[in-house]
ChimeraX commands (.cxc) that place a marker at each C-alpha (Angstrom):
marker #1 position 62.93,46.05,143.77 radius 0.5
marker #1 position 65.17,48.60,145.40 radius 0.5
marker #1 position 69.03,47.85,145.50 radius 0.5
marker #1 position 69.51,50.19,148.43 radius 0.5
marker #1 position 68.85,49.56,152.23 radius 0.5
marker #1 position 67.71,52.08,154.72 radius 0.5
marker #1 position 70.66,54.35,155.19 radius 0.5
marker #1 position 72.33,54.63,158.49 radius 0.5
marker #1 position 71.78,50.94,159.37 radius 0.5
marker #1 position 74.44,48.45,159.17 radius 0.5
marker #1 position 74.03,44.62,160.23 radius 0.5
marker #1 position 71.26,45.93,162.70 radius 0.5
marker #1 position 73.29,48.58,164.26 radius 0.5
marker #1 position 73.10,52.30,163.82 radius 0.5
marker #1 position 75.98,54.07,162.22 radius 0.5
marker #1 position 76.76,57.73,161.43 radius 0.5
marker #1 position 75.90,58.95,157.87 radius 0.5
marker #1 position 79.14,59.69,155.92 radius 0.5
marker #1 position 79.78,63.47,156.08 radius 0.5
marker #1 position 77.43,64.14,158.76 radius 0.5
marker #1 position 77.88,66.25,160.93 radius 0.5
marker #1 position 80.59,68.41,159.37 radius 0.5
marker #1 position 81.92,72.00,159.37 radius 0.5
marker #1 position 82.96,73.19,155.98 radius 0.5
marker #1 position 85.31,76.02,155.14 radius 0.5
marker #1 position 86.43,78.70,155.85 radius 0.5
marker #1 position 86.57,80.37,152.58 radius 0.5
marker #1 position 87.33,84.05,152.08 radius 0.5
marker #1 position 85.19,86.00,149.55 radius 0.5
marker #1 position 84.72,89.75,148.93 radius 0.5
marker #1 position 81.83,89.83,151.28 radius 0.5
marker #1 position 83.89,88.24,154.27 radius 0.5
marker #1 position 84.57,84.73,155.66 radius 0.5
marker #1 position 82.08,81.97,154.69 radius 0.5
marker #1 position 81.57,78.92,156.68 radius 0.5
marker #1 position 78.95,76.12,156.50 radius 0.5
marker #1 position 77.90,74.10,159.47 radius 0.5
marker #1 position 74.87,72.05,160.79 radius 0.5
marker #1 position 71.78,73.98,161.69 radius 0.5
marker #1 position 71.24,74.56,165.35 radius 0.5
marker #1 position 68.25,75.13,167.43 radius 0.5
marker #1 position 69.48,78.47,168.54 radius 0.5
marker #1 position 69.44,79.63,164.99 radius 0.5
marker #1 position 65.70,80.29,165.32 radius 0.5
marker #1 position 65.82,83.96,166.06 radius 0.5
marker #1 position 68.04,84.83,163.17 radius 0.5
marker #1 position 66.36,82.45,160.82 radius 0.5
marker #1 position 62.91,84.05,161.49 radius 0.5
marker #1 position 64.18,87.55,161.30 radius 0.5
marker #1 position 65.85,87.02,157.80 radius 0.5
marker #1 position 62.85,85.04,156.47 radius 0.5
marker #1 position 60.23,87.52,157.57 radius 0.5
marker #1 position 62.13,90.61,156.70 radius 0.5
marker #1 position 63.22,89.30,153.29 radius 0.5
marker #1 position 60.03,87.74,152.25 radius 0.5
marker #1 position 59.66,89.90,149.03 radius 0.5
marker #1 position 63.17,88.97,148.10 radius 0.5
marker #1 position 62.72,85.22,148.90 radius 0.5
marker #1 position 59.23,84.15,148.36 radius 0.5
marker #1 position 59.13,84.52,144.50 radius 0.5
marker #1 position 61.69,81.66,144.16 radius 0.5
marker #1 position 60.35,79.21,146.85 radius 0.5
marker #1 position 57.82,76.43,146.86 radius 0.5
marker #1 position 54.45,77.58,147.85 radius 0.5
marker #1 position 53.58,76.69,151.42 radius 0.5
marker #1 position 50.35,75.37,153.10 radius 0.5
marker #1 position 50.34,78.35,155.46 radius 0.5
marker #1 position 50.98,82.06,155.12 radius 0.5
marker #1 position 54.62,83.07,154.95 radius 0.5
marker #1 position 54.56,84.92,158.09 radius 0.5
marker #1 position 53.09,82.13,160.14 radius 0.5
marker #1 position 55.57,79.62,158.66 radius 0.5
marker #1 position 58.47,81.75,159.72 radius 0.5
marker #1 position 57.90,82.77,163.36 radius 0.5
marker #1 position 60.52,81.97,165.91 radius 0.5
marker #1 position 58.11,79.32,167.32 radius 0.5
marker #1 position 57.85,77.49,164.03 radius 0.5
marker #1 position 61.71,76.93,163.96 radius 0.5
marker #1 position 61.96,74.03,166.56 radius 0.5
marker #1 position 59.75,71.80,164.41 radius 0.5
marker #1 position 61.56,72.66,161.41 radius 0.5
marker #1 position 64.79,72.02,162.94 radius 0.5
marker #1 position 63.57,68.72,164.37 radius 0.5
marker #1 position 62.36,67.56,161.07 radius 0.5
marker #1 position 65.64,68.54,159.32 radius 0.5
marker #1 position 67.87,66.73,161.88 radius 0.5
marker #1 position 65.70,63.60,161.78 radius 0.5
marker #1 position 66.41,63.50,157.90 radius 0.5
marker #1 position 69.95,64.10,158.46 radius 0.5
marker #1 position 70.22,61.23,161.09 radius 0.5
marker #1 position 68.84,58.68,158.51 radius 0.5
marker #1 position 71.26,59.86,155.91 radius 0.5
marker #1 position 68.65,61.46,153.50 radius 0.5
marker #1 position 69.70,65.07,153.87 radius 0.5
marker #1 position 72.42,67.58,155.00 radius 0.5
marker #1 position 70.74,70.47,156.51 radius 0.5
marker #1 position 73.34,73.19,156.93 radius 0.5
marker #1 position 73.54,76.84,157.82 radius 0.5
marker #1 position 75.65,79.46,156.02 radius 0.5
marker #1 position 77.66,81.92,158.06 radius 0.5
marker #1 position 79.19,85.13,157.15 radius 0.5
marker #1 position 81.82,86.21,159.45 radius 0.5
marker #1 position 80.34,83.83,162.05 radius 0.5
marker #1 position 76.69,85.22,161.47 radius 0.5
marker #1 position 73.80,82.99,160.38 radius 0.5
marker #1 position 72.87,84.39,156.95 radius 0.5
marker #1 position 71.11,81.42,155.15 radius 0.5
marker #1 position 70.82,77.90,154.59 radius 0.5
marker #1 position 72.34,75.24,152.32 radius 0.5
marker #1 position 70.54,71.91,152.12 radius 0.5
marker #1 position 71.60,68.69,150.39 radius 0.5
marker #1 position 68.34,66.62,149.98 radius 0.5
marker #1 position 66.92,63.31,148.54 radius 0.5
marker #1 position 70.25,61.51,149.19 radius 0.5
marker #1 position 70.21,58.19,147.33 radius 0.5
marker #1 position 72.73,55.54,147.91 radius 0.5
marker #1 position 73.30,52.22,145.95 radius 0.5
marker #1 position 73.96,52.29,142.31 radius 0.5
marker #1 position 72.67,55.95,141.94 radius 0.5
marker #1 position 74.69,57.86,144.64 radius 0.5
marker #1 position 72.90,61.22,144.02 radius 0.5
marker #1 position 71.22,64.16,145.65 radius 0.5
marker #1 position 69.96,67.68,144.95 radius 0.5
marker #1 position 71.38,71.01,146.40 radius 0.5
marker #1 position 69.58,74.05,147.26 radius 0.5
marker #1 position 70.32,77.35,149.11 radius 0.5
marker #1 position 69.13,80.81,150.08 radius 0.5
marker #1 position 70.74,83.78,151.66 radius 0.5
marker #1 position 69.27,86.97,153.11 radius 0.5
marker #1 position 68.90,90.17,150.84 radius 0.5
marker #1 position 71.85,91.90,152.47 radius 0.5
marker #1 position 74.25,89.02,151.75 radius 0.5
marker #1 position 73.32,88.58,147.96 radius 0.5
marker #1 position 75.87,89.61,145.43 radius 0.5
marker #1 position 78.81,89.27,147.70 radius 0.5
marker #1 position 80.03,85.73,146.77 radius 0.5
marker #1 position 78.49,84.29,149.83 radius 0.5
marker #1 position 76.07,81.85,148.07 radius 0.5
marker #1 position 78.79,80.87,145.54 radius 0.5
marker #1 position 81.23,79.96,148.21 radius 0.5
marker #1 position 78.81,78.04,150.26 radius 0.5
marker #1 position 77.57,75.88,147.30 radius 0.5
marker #1 position 81.27,75.27,146.25 radius 0.5
marker #1 position 81.92,74.04,149.82 radius 0.5
marker #1 position 78.91,71.95,149.84 radius 0.5
marker #1 position 79.70,70.34,146.52 radius 0.5
marker #1 position 83.24,69.50,147.60 radius 0.5
marker #1 position 81.77,67.84,150.81 radius 0.5
marker #1 position 79.17,65.86,148.56 radius 0.5
marker #1 position 81.86,64.57,146.19 radius 0.5
marker #1 position 84.26,63.94,149.16 radius 0.5
marker #1 position 83.29,62.53,152.41 radius 0.5
marker #1 position 79.65,62.05,151.54 radius 0.5
marker #1 position 80.53,60.03,148.51 radius 0.5
marker #1 position 78.10,61.11,146.01 radius 0.5
marker #1 position 78.49,60.60,142.16 radius 0.5
marker #1 position 76.08,63.07,140.96 radius 0.5
marker #1 position 74.50,66.28,142.36 radius 0.5
marker #1 position 71.84,68.33,140.68 radius 0.5
marker #1 position 69.90,71.61,141.13 radius 0.5
marker #1 position 66.88,73.28,139.63 radius 0.5
marker #1 position 66.31,76.88,139.09 radius 0.5
marker #1 position 63.62,79.08,137.44 radius 0.5
marker #1 position 64.71,80.63,134.11 radius 0.5
marker #1 position 63.94,84.09,135.41 radius 0.5
marker #1 position 66.26,83.77,138.52 radius 0.5
marker #1 position 69.45,85.22,136.84 radius 0.5
marker #1 position 71.26,85.57,140.22 radius 0.5
marker #1 position 70.88,81.91,141.13 radius 0.5
marker #1 position 71.70,80.89,137.68 radius 0.5
marker #1 position 75.01,82.82,137.89 radius 0.5
marker #1 position 75.89,81.22,141.14 radius 0.5
marker #1 position 75.28,77.66,139.60 radius 0.5
marker #1 position 77.25,78.67,136.52 radius 0.5
marker #1 position 80.26,79.74,138.71 radius 0.5
marker #1 position 80.57,76.60,140.56 radius 0.5
marker #1 position 80.52,74.53,137.35 radius 0.5
marker #1 position 77.04,73.27,136.98 radius 0.5
marker #1 position 76.05,72.34,133.25 radius 0.5
marker #1 position 72.37,72.63,132.10 radius 0.5
marker #1 position 70.54,69.42,131.24 radius 0.5
marker #1 position 67.18,70.59,130.13 radius 0.5
marker #1 position 63.87,72.53,130.97 radius 0.5
marker #1 position 61.37,70.95,133.29 radius 0.5
marker #1 position 58.04,72.27,132.24 radius 0.5
marker #1 position 55.51,73.24,134.98 radius 0.5
marker #1 position 57.86,71.38,137.43 radius 0.5
marker #1 position 57.12,72.90,140.81 radius 0.5
marker #1 position 54.53,75.01,142.57 radius 0.5
marker #1 position 56.29,78.25,143.29 radius 0.5
marker #1 position 54.69,81.54,144.62 radius 0.5
marker #1 position 51.30,80.25,143.77 radius 0.5
marker #1 position 51.84,78.95,140.27 radius 0.5
marker #1 position 53.37,75.93,138.50 radius 0.5
marker #1 position 56.67,77.08,137.27 radius 0.5
marker #1 position 59.22,75.95,134.51 radius 0.5
marker #1 position 62.63,75.19,136.03 radius 0.5
marker #1 position 66.10,74.52,134.38 radius 0.5
marker #1 position 67.80,71.36,135.57 radius 0.5
marker #1 position 71.61,71.52,136.07 radius 0.5
marker #1 position 73.83,68.82,137.20 radius 0.5
marker #1 position 77.42,67.83,138.00 radius 0.5
marker #1 position 79.17,64.47,138.35 radius 0.5
marker #1 position 82.37,63.62,140.01 radius 0.5
marker #1 position 84.12,62.86,136.83 radius 0.5
marker #1 position 83.67,66.47,135.72 radius 0.5
marker #1 position 85.84,67.92,138.60 radius 0.5
marker #1 position 89.37,69.11,137.87 radius 0.5
marker #1 position 90.69,69.22,141.52 radius 0.5
marker #1 position 87.71,70.54,143.66 radius 0.5
marker #1 position 85.02,73.12,143.22 radius 0.5
marker #1 position 86.69,75.55,145.61 radius 0.5
marker #1 position 89.86,75.14,143.65 radius 0.5
marker #1 position 88.10,76.43,140.80 radius 0.5
marker #1 position 86.85,79.38,142.63 radius 0.5
marker #1 position 90.15,80.26,144.04 radius 0.5
marker #1 position 91.75,80.01,140.57 radius 0.5
marker #1 position 89.23,82.28,139.06 radius 0.5
marker #1 position 89.83,84.91,141.89 radius 0.5
marker #1 position 86.41,84.62,143.33 radius 0.5
marker #1 position 87.70,83.18,146.73 radius 0.5
marker #1 position 90.72,82.85,148.73 radius 0.5
marker #1 position 91.95,80.20,151.34 radius 0.5
marker #1 position 93.52,80.95,154.61 radius 0.5
marker #1 position 97.13,80.31,154.96 radius 0.5
marker link #1:1,2 radius 0.2
marker link #1:2,3 radius 0.2
marker link #1:3,4 radius 0.2
marker link #1:4,5 radius 0.2
marker link #1:5,6 radius 0.2
marker link #1:6,7 radius 0.2
marker link #1:7,8 radius 0.2
marker link #1:8,9 radius 0.2
marker link #1:9,10 radius 0.2
marker link #1:10,11 radius 0.2
marker link #1:11,12 radius 0.2
marker link #1:12,13 radius 0.2
marker link #1:13,14 radius 0.2
marker link #1:14,15 radius 0.2
marker link #1:15,16 radius 0.2
marker link #1:16,17 radius 0.2
marker link #1:17,18 radius 0.2
marker link #1:18,19 radius 0.2
marker link #1:19,20 radius 0.2
marker link #1:20,21 radius 0.2
marker link #1:21,22 radius 0.2
marker link #1:22,23 radius 0.2
marker link #1:23,24 radius 0.2
marker link #1:24,25 radius 0.2
marker link #1:25,26 radius 0.2
marker link #1:26,27 radius 0.2
marker link #1:27,28 radius 0.2
marker link #1:28,29 radius 0.2
marker link #1:29,30 radius 0.2
marker link #1:30,31 radius 0.2
marker link #1:31,32 radius 0.2
marker link #1:32,33 radius 0.2
marker link #1:33,34 radius 0.2
marker link #1:34,35 radius 0.2
marker link #1:35,36 radius 0.2
marker link #1:36,37 radius 0.2
marker link #1:37,38 radius 0.2
marker link #1:38,39 radius 0.2
marker link #1:39,40 radius 0.2
marker link #1:40,41 radius 0.2
marker link #1:41,42 radius 0.2
marker link #1:42,43 radius 0.2
marker link #1:43,44 radius 0.2
marker link #1:44,45 radius 0.2
marker link #1:45,46 radius 0.2
marker link #1:46,47 radius 0.2
marker link #1:47,48 radius 0.2
marker link #1:48,49 radius 0.2
marker link #1:49,50 radius 0.2
marker link #1:50,51 radius 0.2
marker link #1:51,52 radius 0.2
marker link #1:52,53 radius 0.2
marker link #1:53,54 radius 0.2
marker link #1:54,55 radius 0.2
marker link #1:55,56 radius 0.2
marker link #1:56,57 radius 0.2
marker link #1:57,58 radius 0.2
marker link #1:58,59 radius 0.2
marker link #1:59,60 radius 0.2
marker link #1:60,61 radius 0.2
marker link #1:61,62 radius 0.2
marker link #1:62,63 radius 0.2
marker link #1:63,64 radius 0.2
marker link #1:64,65 radius 0.2
marker link #1:65,66 radius 0.2
marker link #1:66,67 radius 0.2
marker link #1:67,68 radius 0.2
marker link #1:68,69 radius 0.2
marker link #1:69,70 radius 0.2
marker link #1:70,71 radius 0.2
marker link #1:71,72 radius 0.2
marker link #1:72,73 radius 0.2
marker link #1:73,74 radius 0.2
marker link #1:74,75 radius 0.2
marker link #1:75,76 radius 0.2
marker link #1:76,77 radius 0.2
marker link #1:77,78 radius 0.2
marker link #1:78,79 radius 0.2
marker link #1:79,80 radius 0.2
marker link #1:80,81 radius 0.2
marker link #1:81,82 radius 0.2
marker link #1:82,83 radius 0.2
marker link #1:83,84 radius 0.2
marker link #1:84,85 radius 0.2
marker link #1:85,86 radius 0.2
marker link #1:86,87 radius 0.2
marker link #1:87,88 radius 0.2
marker link #1:88,89 radius 0.2
marker link #1:89,90 radius 0.2
marker link #1:90,91 radius 0.2
marker link #1:91,92 radius 0.2
marker link #1:92,93 radius 0.2
marker link #1:93,94 radius 0.2
marker link #1:94,95 radius 0.2
marker link #1:95,96 radius 0.2
marker link #1:96,97 radius 0.2
marker link #1:97,98 radius 0.2
marker link #1:98,99 radius 0.2
marker link #1:99,100 radius 0.2
marker link #1:100,101 radius 0.2
marker link #1:101,102 radius 0.2
marker link #1:102,103 radius 0.2
marker link #1:103,104 radius 0.2
marker link #1:104,105 radius 0.2
marker link #1:105,106 radius 0.2
marker link #1:106,107 radius 0.2
marker link #1:107,108 radius 0.2
marker link #1:108,109 radius 0.2
marker link #1:109,110 radius 0.2
marker link #1:110,111 radius 0.2
marker link #1:111,112 radius 0.2
marker link #1:112,113 radius 0.2
marker link #1:113,114 radius 0.2
marker link #1:114,115 radius 0.2
marker link #1:115,116 radius 0.2
marker link #1:116,117 radius 0.2
marker link #1:117,118 radius 0.2
marker link #1:118,119 radius 0.2
marker link #1:119,120 radius 0.2
marker link #1:120,121 radius 0.2
marker link #1:121,122 radius 0.2
marker link #1:122,123 radius 0.2
marker link #1:123,124 radius 0.2
marker link #1:124,125 radius 0.2
marker link #1:125,126 radius 0.2
marker link #1:126,127 radius 0.2
marker link #1:127,128 radius 0.2
marker link #1:128,129 radius 0.2
marker link #1:129,130 radius 0.2
marker link #1:130,131 radius 0.2
marker link #1:131,132 radius 0.2
marker link #1:132,133 radius 0.2
marker link #1:133,134 radius 0.2
marker link #1:134,135 radius 0.2
marker link #1:135,136 radius 0.2
marker link #1:136,137 radius 0.2
marker link #1:137,138 radius 0.2
marker link #1:138,139 radius 0.2
marker link #1:139,140 radius 0.2
marker link #1:140,141 radius 0.2
marker link #1:141,142 radius 0.2
marker link #1:142,143 radius 0.2
marker link #1:143,144 radius 0.2
marker link #1:144,145 radius 0.2
marker link #1:145,146 radius 0.2
marker link #1:146,147 radius 0.2
marker link #1:147,148 radius 0.2
marker link #1:148,149 radius 0.2
marker link #1:149,150 radius 0.2
marker link #1:150,151 radius 0.2
marker link #1:151,152 radius 0.2
marker link #1:152,153 radius 0.2
marker link #1:153,154 radius 0.2
marker link #1:154,155 radius 0.2
marker link #1:155,156 radius 0.2
marker link #1:156,157 radius 0.2
marker link #1:157,158 radius 0.2
marker link #1:158,159 radius 0.2
marker link #1:159,160 radius 0.2
marker link #1:160,161 radius 0.2
marker link #1:161,162 radius 0.2
marker link #1:162,163 radius 0.2
marker link #1:163,164 radius 0.2
marker link #1:164,165 radius 0.2
marker link #1:165,166 radius 0.2
marker link #1:166,167 radius 0.2
marker link #1:167,168 radius 0.2
marker link #1:168,169 radius 0.2
marker link #1:169,170 radius 0.2
marker link #1:170,171 radius 0.2
marker link #1:171,172 radius 0.2
marker link #1:172,173 radius 0.2
marker link #1:173,174 radius 0.2
marker link #1:174,175 radius 0.2
marker link #1:175,176 radius 0.2
marker link #1:176,177 radius 0.2
marker link #1:177,178 radius 0.2
marker link #1:178,179 radius 0.2
marker link #1:179,180 radius 0.2
marker link #1:180,181 radius 0.2
marker link #1:181,182 radius 0.2
marker link #1:182,183 radius 0.2
marker link #1:183,184 radius 0.2
marker link #1:184,185 radius 0.2
marker link #1:185,186 radius 0.2
marker link #1:186,187 radius 0.2
marker link #1:187,188 radius 0.2
marker link #1:188,189 radius 0.2
marker link #1:189,190 radius 0.2
marker link #1:190,191 radius 0.2
marker link #1:191,192 radius 0.2
marker link #1:192,193 radius 0.2
marker link #1:193,194 radius 0.2
marker link #1:194,195 radius 0.2
marker link #1:195,196 radius 0.2
marker link #1:196,197 radius 0.2
marker link #1:197,198 radius 0.2
marker link #1:198,199 radius 0.2
marker link #1:199,200 radius 0.2
marker link #1:200,201 radius 0.2
marker link #1:201,202 radius 0.2
marker link #1:202,203 radius 0.2
marker link #1:203,204 radius 0.2
marker link #1:204,205 radius 0.2
marker link #1:205,206 radius 0.2
marker link #1:206,207 radius 0.2
marker link #1:207,208 radius 0.2
marker link #1:208,209 radius 0.2
marker link #1:209,210 radius 0.2
marker link #1:210,211 radius 0.2
marker link #1:211,212 radius 0.2
marker link #1:212,213 radius 0.2
marker link #1:213,214 radius 0.2
marker link #1:214,215 radius 0.2
marker link #1:215,216 radius 0.2
marker link #1:216,217 radius 0.2
marker link #1:217,218 radius 0.2
marker link #1:218,219 radius 0.2
marker link #1:219,220 radius 0.2
marker link #1:220,221 radius 0.2
marker link #1:221,222 radius 0.2
marker link #1:222,223 radius 0.2
marker link #1:223,224 radius 0.2
marker link #1:224,225 radius 0.2
view
């Protein structure tokens, strides 16, 4: 028997899920100013352009789709994607967020499978366009997202999975403080094959200050005065 109740419902009336909606940041990195905010319907054009132009960069690391990549990432596909993401956010199961660099949409940060009750956990995932990789953007966005999860959202544990071959993403996860917990064999259908993934995680007790504090202390990010 579940110890949780449908999230967003309190005594028969609707409430706003903790931490949603929210604008996170800004945080200054070598690449520019990073902010994170809820996805918008008008993100469709830039979302489609990045996803279609950067297919070779993104597709090897993402779950296999039921339709061809190009068809799934047209501008016309975005409204239904956006609607589904926002529906999950309204019921408290997800935080679908856009990553901006200097005010321009450059990727997404998603906190999913938010579970309340005795578990209070979720997973976090992200992607950024090819031109934004290696500039500290993803690291800053994940740090902002984690602080939000452990703060206003009220989670105890956040986890992520990453393919062993994805050195860039593994570096991002290390920089924000995730620790490895084990190898999940043939865990997810990615790019047409069942792939092993490394499971990483973090709990609120492991924080010393905040995740963004750690980035600032290491010189990887700066706050605004």
